[in-house]
N, C-alpha and C positions, 0 to 999 in steps of 0.2 A: 240433896244432890245424889243421884244415882251414879253407877259406875260408868254408864255412857256419856252421861252430861260431864263426868270428871275428866274422860278422856277427850272430850271434844271442847272442853271449857276454854273461853279466850279472854276470862276475867279475874285476874291474878288475885284481886282483892278478895273474891268471894273462895278461891281456892285456899289462901293463907287462912282465912277465918276458920275454914273446915280443918286446917291442920294444927289449929290453935292449941288442942289439948293431944295431938297425935305425933306431931314431929319434935324431934328434940333441939334443944337449943343450938347445938353444934350444926344441924341439918339446916336451921333457918339462918344461922350465921354465915355459912358457907353458901347459901342461896343468894345472899345480899352480896358477899364478896363476888360470887361468879358473876352477878349481874355487872357489879363494878369494873371487873375486868372487861366485859363486853363493852364498856364505853370508855375504855382507858384513855382514847386520845383525849377525853375532856378532863382528865385528872391531870393536868399539866403541873401542879404543885406538888414536890416531893413529899409533903406531910400527907397529903390525901392518898397517896401511892402506899406511902408506908403503913398507913391506917389499914389499908387492905390486907396488906403482907402481914402484919401483925395480928389482925382478925383471923386469917387463916390458920398460922402458928397457935394462936390461944385454942381454936377449935380443936386442934390435935394435942392440946397439952404441951406444946413447946414454947409458948410463953405465959407469963405470969399475968395474975390480975394488974400488977402495977406497971408491967409494960402496956397491957391494955388501955389502961386509964391514962397514961403518958400519949399514946398513939391518938386516942379519943381528943384529947385537950389539945394537941397539935392540929388535928384534922379540924376540930371547931374553929380554930383560929384562921385555918386556909379557908374553910368556907365562908367566914365572917369577909375575910379579905377579897375574896372574889364577888361574893354578894355585894360590898359596899363599892366595888369597881363597874358593877354593871349599871348600864343607864336604860334607855328607852327600850331598844331591842336586844332581848336577851341572845345569849349565846348556847343555853344549855349548861356550861360549865358550872355554874354555881349549883345548880340541881343534882349534877353528876357529883361534884365534893359532899354535897350534904349526905347523899347515898353513901359516899365513903366513911362519913362519919357516923352514920347508923350502924355499918359494919362493925365499927370498933367500939361501940357503946357495951357496957358490961352487961347489961340486961338484954336478953334476946326476946322479950315480948317486944323488942324493937321491930319484929317482923311486921306489925300493922304500920309503924311509923316508916319504916324503910321501903315498905311497898308503895306507899303514897309517893315517896322521893323516887322510885323506880317508874312509876307512872308518869309522873311530872317530867322527869329526865327525858324519857322516850317521846313525850308529846313535843316539848321545846325543842329537842333535838330535830325531829322531822321538820317541824314549823318552821325552824331556822334555816334549815336546808332549801326547803321550798323557797322561802323568802330571799335566800342569795342566788338560787337559782332564776329568780323571776317567775315561779310558777304560783306564788301566793301572792295576791294583790290586796293591799288594804287601803281604805280612803286615806287622806291626808289627815294626820295628828291621831290616827288610832295605833294604839299600841300593838305589838305583836301578841301580847298575853290576853288581849282582851278578844282575839280572833281565833285562838288555838282552843283545842280540848273538846270543841264541839263537832263540826262537820270535818275537821282536820285530825280528830283523834287517831292515831295510827293503829287501828285493829290489828293489822298485820303483825305489827311489833309486840303489840300486846300479846300476841299468840305465841311469840317467839319466848317472851318472858314467862309465859305458863307452861311451854314445852320445857323450859329450865326447872321450873318447880316440879315437873313430872319426872324430870332426868334425876333429880336429887332426892325426891321422897317416894318416887316409883307409884305403885296404884294402891291407893290405901282401903279399896274395896275388894283386892285380892292380893294379901300378903303372901310373899313368896316364902316356900319352905326349901332349907338347904340342907341336902343329905351331907352329913359329915364325911361320907365315904368321897364326895367330889372335891374336898378340900385336899388335893392331894398337895405333896411338896411343889410340884412343877406348876398346878394352879395358883397356889399360894405364892410362888415366886412371881410369876407372870402378873398377878393383881397387884402385889406391891409394885413392881417396877411399873405398871401403868398407872398407878396412884401418884407415885414420885415423880415420874419423868414427863413433865408437862411442857407444852408448847407456851413459853411465855413472851410477851406481858397478856396473852389472852387467856391462859390458864387451862386451856383445852387439853384433854387426853388424846394420846395418839391413836387413832383408830386402827391402824396397823397392829398395834399390840392387842388391841381389843379383839380384834378380829382372831388373832392367834391365842388368845385367852379363851375364846369362845370355843375353838377347837378343840383345845385342850381340856375344858369342862366336858365336851361331848366324848372326848378319849376316857375320861373319867367316869362315864356313866350317866351324865346330864341329861334328862330328856324334858326337862322343864323349857317349853318353848317360850316363855314369857322373859326367862332369863337370857337364853341364846339369842333371841330376837332382839333385846335391848342391847346387848353386847355389839351387835352386828348392824344396828340401824345407824344411818349416814348424818342424823342430826348430832350436833356437838355434844360431847361428854364433858364433863368438868369434875374436878374434886369433890367427892360427896355422892357421884354417881353410886345410885342405889344398889346396883348389882356388885360393884366394886366393894361397898361397904360391907354388904351381906357375906361376901367371900373374906373379908379380912376381919369380920366381926366386930366393926365400927358401928355405933349408933347414930 
């Protein structure tokens, strides 16, 4: 894959395969957690929601492996319960809770497994909404699962998921270098506040804080357009944002 292909890629499986030896477990776990928050409305079971919260805390060293294991087992029970309750036409909920379970798995080679849950959740969610709106018509006796994934594969939403990967890992073909002089007390304080003060349950960072942070970086002498442009872009930012991590020394 070339740099241009990475920047334009809409196949998250391909992107995650490339990152297998390049992204930390923390980064991959935060990607799965961020995806789960983007479909939070489908995580109606508190056990699934808690698995995402614990996964985020574990990624930042604020939860133990036993905390993670307990959250994982509870999320597994939630996923099984929803799956058992689902009948012919899916709601997407079961697939979302499986993604939550993946987020709380102790091993984060779960990226491959979780990415499959991400893709399936997105597909089922969109197809179900089309079904409910009457814009998806199936012949009598045909299951929804038999007709999604082909022409109804939501490539637009796949693109959103790929943007989320780029938000967290940045551009592996052009790693950014941080001049220590840019990490002033003001910049560090702003980056810390942006990281900690999220809009919940979506988990997105405050764009106004990020814009102020970009200005502070410029005031500190930063001339790296890649860094500044990312902080100022309008697409959603989440915990694990590669620029915030770079400023805070997180891997």
